[in-house]
C-alpha angles and dihedrals in degrees: 000000000000119000115247118256120260114254111203092185092056089047090052092048093047092046091050090051092050089051093048095048094041090056093041092053091046094242121148126223087241094056091046090050093049094050095046097043097240132110124267088245091058090052086054091053090049090051094049091047092242094124129037119237124229120234088249090054093048090051091050092050092050089050093053090048093044093234133128109257091241089065091067090060097049124081110266115253118270116249091257091056097050120100 
């Protein structure tokens, strides 16, 4: 079975969503890195969309942020829609 092609745009969108929700939840890159077992630099690469995240890593990040995994794939709410 052929491997799926990389999608840099999706990586950037997912990374931007992780950054948005991490800040919104008050979680540091250091804490996220510690929980997921990667370096803080790797978290930065994820957030910039420079590196793809595995399904396991996405699940770990969602767990730290106390979000459903699907939320990381949806556009973040606009300022007017936030409580």
